[in-house]
N, C-alpha and C positions, 0 to 999 in steps of 0.2 A: 644158432650161429655163435661161435666162440668170439669172445672179445678179449684179445691178448695185448698185454703191454710188455715191451722189451726194454731192458735197461742196459746201459753200458757200464763197465767198471774197468779200472786199470790205472797204472802209474801216470803221473803228469807227462804230457807231451809224447804219449805213445800212439797218438793218432785217432783218438775216439771221435772227436768232432769232425775231422776230415773224412773219416770213414762214413759217418752218418750223412754228411753232405753228399757223398758219392752214392750212398744207398737211396737217399730220399730227394736230393736236390734242394734241401732246406738247410739254411745256415742257422745253427743253434747257438753260436756265439753272437749275442744280439747287442750287448752293451759296448760302448766305446772303450771302456777299460779292458774288457775281455779281448777285443780286437787288438788293442795296443800291446797288451801283455802276452798275447798268444796263448792264453789258457782260459778254461771255463771256470767262472766264479760262481755263477748262478746255474740253476737247472735250465736245460734246454729241451725243447719239445719238438718232435717231428713225427712223421708217419711214413711208412714204406708200403708200396703196392707190390704184393708177391705175385709170382707167375700164375697162380690160380685165381687172381683177381681180388684176393682178400687184402684188406687194408689193416695194417698193424701199427699201433702207437709205439713211439720210441721216446725214452727219457735219457738224455745225455747228462750224466752226472759228473761233477768236477772231480779231478783226481788229485789235486794238490792237497797236501796234508792240512794246510791252513783252512781249506774249504771242505773238510771231510764231513762237517755237520750238514752241509748242503747235500752231500752225497747220501747221507743217512736219510734225509728227508725225501730224496728222490727215489729210493728203492721201495717205498711203501706201495703195495699193490702191483709189483712187478711179477710176471710169470716166468720170464726167460731172460737170462743175462748173457750178453756178449762180453766175455773177459778179453780185453784188448791188450796184446803184448807186442812190443816193438821187437822185430826180428834182429835189430842191432844190439839190443840190451838184454833181452830175456826177462825172466821174472825178477822184479825189484821189490824192495820192502813194502812200498805202497800197494803193489799187486797182491802180496800176501795178506796185508791187512784187509783189503777189499774182499779177498776170498773168505777170510775168517768172518767178516761182518755179514756177508751174504749167506754163508752157511748158517750162522747163528740166527739169522732172520727167517730161516726155514725155506729158502730158495733151493730147489733141487735140480733145476734144468739149466744147463750152461752150453754155450758154444765158445770155444777158445778161438779167437781171431788173431792170427799172427800178421802184423801190419808191416808195411815198408819193405816187403821182401824184394822189390825191384832194385833196391840199393844195397843188397847183401849178396855176396858170392855164395854159390851153392854149398860149399863146404861149411861155412859159418852157419848158414841156414839150417843145415842138418844137425849141427852141434846144438844149436839153440832149440831145435825141435825135440831132440832127444832129452835135453835138459828139462824142458817143459814136461815131457811125459814122466820123467823120473820125479820131478817135484810134485806132480799131481797124484802120484800113487798114494793110496790110503785116504784120499779126500773124496768128497762128493763129485769132484770134477774128473775123477780117474777115467770114466767112460765117455767124457765129453768129446765130441769131434773137434779136431784142430784144422782150421781152414786158413790157408795162406793167401794173403791179399796185399794189394798195393793200391790205395785209393787214388793216388796221383796218376799212376800208369794204368788204372782200371784193370788190375790183375785180380782174378778170383772173386769179383763182385757178384757176377751172375751165379757162380757156384754157391756163394754164401747165401744168396737169396733162396736158392733151391733147398739148402740145408735148413735155413730158417723155416721155410714152408713145411718141410717134412717134420721138423721138431714141433711146429705149431699143431700139425694134424695129430701128433701123438699126445699132446698135452691134455691132461684132464683138468678142466676148469670147473671145479665143484663150487659154483657160486651159490651162496645161500639166498633163497628167495625170501628175504625178510625186509625189515625197514631199511631204506637207503642210508648209506653212510659214506661221507666223503671227507678224507683228511686233506685239508687245504695246504698246498705247498707253495702257492703264489697268490698274491692279492694285489689288485691295482684298480685304478679308476680310469674309465673311458669317457671322454667328454660327450655329453648328450645321453649317456646310458647309465653312468654311475658305477657302482662297485661290481667288479668281475673277479671271480676266484677260479683257480684251476686245481685239479687233483684227479686221482683215479677213483672212480665210483666203486665202492665196495658193497657187498651184501644185497642190494636191491636196486630197483629202477627208479628213475625220476622223470616227471613230466612238467611241462610249463604250467605254472599256477600252483604247484605244490608248496605247502607251507612247511618251513624248516626252522630248526632252532640251531643257533651257533653256540657251541659249548667250548670252554667251560663257562663263558659269561651268560649263557642262557638268553640270548637275544633273538627275538622272533624276526623272521624274514620270509620272503617269498621268491620263487624262481620266475624271473621275467623272461629269460631267454636261455636256450641251451645250444652250445656248439660242441660238436665232436669232429676232430680233424678239420677245423676251420670251416665247418659247414653247419648251418642252422638245422636243428633237429627238434621235433616235438617231444621226443622221448630219448633218454639215455639209459643204457643197459649196464648191469653189473660187469665190472672189468674194463670199462672204457675210460680212456683219458677224456676228461670232460671239463669244459669251461662253462660257468654259470654266471649269468647276469642277475644280480640280486637287488631287491627293493628294500627300502627302509633300514639300511644298515651301511655304516661307513667302513672304509678300508681299514681303519685302525681298530675296528670292532671284530674283524674276521680275517686276521693275518695268518701267516704260516703257523701251523700248530693247532689252529682251530679245527673243530669237527662239526660238520653239518649233517644233521640227521633229524628224524622226527622226534616229537616230544616223548620223553621218558624212555627212548631206546637206549640211551646211555645215562649215567649218573656221575657228575663230577666227584672225584675222590681225591683224598690226600694220601691214600695207602693202596698198595697192590700186593697180593700174595702171588709169588712167582716161583718158577723153577729156573735156576740160573746155572749155566755152564761157564766155568772160569777157564779162559784160554791157557794152554800149557806153555806159558812163558815164565822164566825164572822169577821175575819181579811180581807176578800176579798172585794175589790172594785177597779174600774178602773177609773182614773181621767186623765185629759189632761196632756200629756207629761210623764206619767208614763213609766219607762223603764222596758221592759219585755224580757224574752227569748221566742222566737217563735220556735216551733217544727212543721215542715210541711214536709210531705213525709219522707225522711230520713235526712233532713237537720235541723240544729239548727242555728238560727241567733238572734241577738239582735235587738230590735226595740222600738218604742215609740207609745203610745196610743193617738189617736185623736178621741174622741167620736163625733158622728154626730147626731144632733138633740136633744141631752141632754148634761147636764154639766158633769155627771158622771154615771157610771153603778155600782149599789150597789150589794151586795151579794144576790144571788138568782134571779137577774134580767138579762135581755138580751137586746141587743141594737146593733145599727150599729156603727162600728168603722173603721176608716182608720188607717192601720198600716204603719208607716214610718220606714223603715228598715235601718240598718247599713251596710248590705251586700245585694247584689241582690239575688233573688230567681227566679226559673223558674217553675211556677205552672200553674194550670188551674182553671177556675171557677168550683165550686163544690168540690174542694179538702178540706178535713177537716184538722184541726190543733189544737194544744194545746198551751196555753200560761202559763208560769210560772213566778213568781215574780223574780225581778233581784237579790235581796238579802234580807233575806235568800231565797234560791230557793225552792219554793213550788208551787204546781199546783194551778193556780187561776181559770182557765176556759178554754174554747175552742170554736171552731165554724167552720164556713164554709166560703170559699172564694166566694164572690158574683161577684167581678170584679178583674181579675188578672193583668190588666194593666191600672189602673185608672189615672186620672189627680188629682191634688190637689183640694180639695173641700172647699168651705166655709162651716162652721160647721152647719149652720142652714138654708141651701138652700133647699127650698121646692121641686124643680125639682130633685135635687140629691136624696133626701129622697124618693120621689115617684119612681124613677128609681130603687133604692135599694130594695124597697118594692116589685116591680115586680119580681126582681131577686130572692128575698127570697121566694116568694109564688110559683114560679116555673111553672106558667101557660105557657105552651109551646108556644102558639101563641104570648103571651105577651113578652116572652123572645126573640123570633125571632124579633118581631117588635121593642123592645127596642134596640136590637143590630143594626138593619138596619136603625133605625131612629135617634139614639142618640150616638152610639159608633163610627160610621164610616161615611165618606162622599164619599164613592165610592162603586160601585157595587161589590158584592161578589157572588161566586159560592155556590151551595148547600153544596159542600164538605167543603169549607172554613167556612161556617156557622156551620156545624156539628162539625168541629174541635174546633171552638171557644167555642161552647156550651157543648162540650164533650158529644155529643148526637148521636143517631143512624141516619145514613144517610138517610135511607128510611123514617123514621119518619119526618125528616126535609123536604124532598121532598114532602111528602103528605101534610104537614102543609103549605108549600109554595103554593101548588096548591090551597088550601082552601083560603089562604090570597089573592091570585091573584083574585079569583072569587069575594071576598068581596071588591076588589078595594083598599086593604091596602098595597099591594106590587106591585112594578113596575118591570116587567120582561123585560130583553133584552137578546135575545139568551139564553145562559145558566147562566146569571148573574142576580142579584136581588138587589133592593134598596127599602127601606121603602117609601111609598107614602108621608109621612110627610117630609122626607128629600128631596125627589124629588121636592115637592112643594116649600120647602125653596130654593133649587137650582134654580128653575124656577123664583122665585121672584128675586133672585140675578141676574139672566140673564137679566130680565126686567130692573133692576136697572142699570146694566152695560150699556145697550142701552140708557136708559133715561139720564144717565150722559154724554154719548157720544153725544146725540142730543143737550144737553144743551151747551156743549163745542163747537160743530161744527154745528151751527144752519142751515147752508146752504148746508151741505153735505147730500146726499140722503140716507146714511146709513153707517154702519161700515162694513169693509171688513170681510168676513166669516173667513178668515185666522186669523185676529186679534181677532175676537170674540172667535174662538176655543182656541186660546192661553190663554185666560182668565180662561179656565176651563180644565186645564191639568189633573185633577184627573179623568176625564172620558175618556174612550177609544173611538175610532172613532164611532163604532156602537152605543155605549151608548149615546154619545152626539147627534148623528143624530136622535136617537129615541126621545130624549127630545126636539130637535128642531121640529121634526114632531108633537109632542104633542102641542108645542107652536103654530105652524101654524094651527093645527086642531081647537084649541081653539080661533083662529083668534086674537092672541096676537101679533104676529110678521108676517112680510112679507119678503120673500127672493126673490130678483130680481137679476139674474145673480150671481155676486160674492159679493153682498151687502145684509145686513140684517138690518131691521129697525122695530121699533114698528109700529103696524098697524095704530094707530091714529096720527103718526107723519107726518107732512107736512112741506116742506120748505116754509119759509115766508120771503119775501124780504122787507127791508125798502126802502124808496124813492131813496136813494143814490145807494143802491145795485141794485134796479130795473133799474135805468138809466144805470148802468155799464153793466148789463145783456144785455140790448137792444143794447148797443154799441158793445160788443164782438160778439154777434150773427150776427149783421149786417156786421161787418168787415169780419168774417169768411165765411159767406154765399157769399159775393161778391168776395172773393179771391179764392174760389173753392179749387183746389188742388195745388195752389201756395200761401200758407198761410204765414202770418207774423210769426216770431218766438214767442215762449212763452215769452221770455224776452221782445220783443217789445209790446206784448199785456199787460204785467204787468207794463210797464214803466210809472212812475209818477202817478200811480193810487192806493190809499190805499185800495180800496175795490176789486180790480181785482182778487187777489189771492183767496180770499174766494169765490167769485162768480164763478171763474173757477172750483173750487172743487165741487160747487153745480151743475154746468152744465155738469160735466163729466158723460158721459153715457146717458145724457138726450138730450141735443141739440148740444154737442160737443163731439169729439172723439179724443183720444190720439193715434197717430200712434207710437210715442215713447215719452219719457219724454220731449223732446224739440220741438216736432211737434204736433200741434193740427189742426183739420179741423172741419167743420160743420158736424153734423150728416147726413144731407141731402146729402152732398158730399160723405161721406163714403158709405151710402146706394146706391147711384147712381153708384158708382164705383164697388161695389160688384155685384149689379144686372147686370151691363153691362158685367162684366167678366163671370159670370155664363151663361148668355144668348148667348154671342158670342162663348164661347167654346162649348156649347151644339149644336149650329147651324153649327159651322165650324170645330170642333174637337180640336182646339188649339187657342192660342192667343199670339201675339208677343208683345214685349215691345213697339214698334213703334205704333202698332194699339191702344194700351191702352193710350199711351201718346197723340195721336191725338184726341181720343174721349174725354179725360178729359181736353184737351187744357192746358197742363202743360209741365214742363221740364222733361228731362230724369232722373234727380236726384229724383224728387218727384214720378214719375211713377215707378221707381225701388223700392223706399222706400215703396210705397203702395203694389206692387205685392209681395215683400218679406214678408211684414206683413201678406198678405193672405196665403202665404206659411206657416208661423209660426202658423196661426190659423187653418191650416189643410183644408182650402177651396180649395187651388190649390197646385200644385207641379211643379217644373221646370224640363223639359225634353229638354236637350241641350239649345237652345235659345228660346224655347217656353214654355207656361204655359198650363197645362191641369188640369181638375178637379181631386182632390185627391181621 
């Protein structure tokens, strides 16, 4: 089932509120000030039942210039707009501004409603009708139906409902099945219930009991109750006008401009990468550090303009801009916005968010401009690859990718499958990283090993534990998959607990070679009664480095203070295994006699085998583990 929200737009006193009351039976001017002044100041909400039984939400937005920021808050989440024009006056400046704003916000479906036709003679009505058609040529409203109505005399209301019904049936509501997101346009307190907020639910569904975060303050709350069209519901669907009763949060903590969503679905930001269209009006242009009002979702903040790739954006032009904000916002890529000049406040243009959490860019950086071009063009494979190769340095799940791109999860999964087949995405279990980023990380891994080999020329390699610690952004399975890839490409070798570049070989100079021969000879002759490490190192500047190189090759550390020749270690292990296999067990004395050593070293050796899991002690004997 579609969930559609209709908005009104038009000049002050052109009959929007009266029209809605006739369509719905609901009075949207609710405050005493609104009634006394005869104009809408705040947003009004209603719903209309169409001839096919479908119930559609309506947002009545104020038309007066002084309240245009309320109008901007009201259009968030609207699918279809009724552009209201008084048959006595025709298109007015406010009408044109509303048309510009709605077009910049990406709204494509309109119905032009000519109001108050009962008070206009037929000749004037025809003139106004033709003038409207002429004014709409070349705009997204050119093909919009024009319906003549009079709410007071009940003229054309049924026809308008039928046209709305047909439009709704034709609308494509491509709602993303992702985490729920609601831009709060109104917040108030109800005695006995607490905080209530309203807005159009974007992206996902909500149910009672769901835990949400109010951004940008990042305040935790929970849904106590849900109303849709003044009726309690267990579940709210994407695209519905929704009222939420929230727990553990005050009205002042979740006012207009707040965003309610799940944890980590959005991230508060001070900057936005955008594509902006500057309206073709003589006074309009955007230059470096121009201060502007940004209207996005239901929030208004001030910010400054940083054009990217150009010095300025002139009237009628479009370009990439990084917006540097004075307050944080919580938005997503693909969100539309309006910018208005700082003073006097007039609409300059608007656009779409290409990157919701960017870093600061150099203004004429080719890589940055290329990345923004990909995001602007919207090729889905390119968008995923841009994210997985340039935005992040860690593996992401399909769900995380879908939430970042504000895209359908099934589409993301299908596209990832295609990219994996093409060799452009590296999968590990249920996570993914772009192959370009993987290759950059692999080069970094090789560089880490190369630097290690240069620093420790006689070591056989870096410990795997130390190597893994250098790449903490990757989880265990992910890092192991990348190591496996390096091994399959014969770039690294892993031996025991050490890793090294495949082409690395230990190379001794003449002094080190002499020291190597001395150490190996001493340890081979001493068997399991070796000199201490301290004695080996005594008065020899090369001994420590040589010992590190021989570790695991020709010498073996029983503990940090005790080393033996590798032949001695292997002989001891082989004797223990064979003796226990033939006799069932081994005593300390039997091992001591075989190795011609003392009780101290025999005990040290056997306890080390216990630690390795080769043997275990049973009373005073050893058996195989």
